[in-house]
Residue, then its C-alpha position, 0 to 999 in steps of 0.5 A: m557916266t564914267r569919267r575914265h574911258p579906255y581907248k586904243g591903249f590910252i585912258i581918257e579921264a574927264y574932270p567936269y565941274q559946275l560953274r557957279d557964276v553962270s549955268g553950265w559945266k566946264t571940263e578938263f581932261c587928261i590922256e594917260k599912257h601906261d607902258g613899261s616905264g610907268i604912266t605918262v599923263t597929258r592934261f588938256y584944257f578947253e578954251e574959256s568959251h567952252v561951256f556945256e549944259t550938263e555934266e554928261a555933255a561935258i564928259e561926252a565932249v572930252v571923250k570925243a576930243g580925246q579920241r580925236k587926239i589919239d586917232a591923229g597920232f597923239t604923243p604923250h607930253t605935258v599940257e595942251v589947250l584945245t581951241n576947238 
């Protein structure tokens, strides 16, 4: 599964990683906005409790979360922590 997903003029990029101490995957992601002045990258982190069974599940969750943020009128900035 690809880690970069174009969506409505943005790029959602997943950064999944496998946990060593427990089975499962965590993920971070960013939303990129490319425009005439350059690229604005906003990073997102899931709360510590978010653990996914597979790398694919982690990427799918990132894509859906990114799409929800963009659909809600997302404005690019620095960092956000997602609580759900």
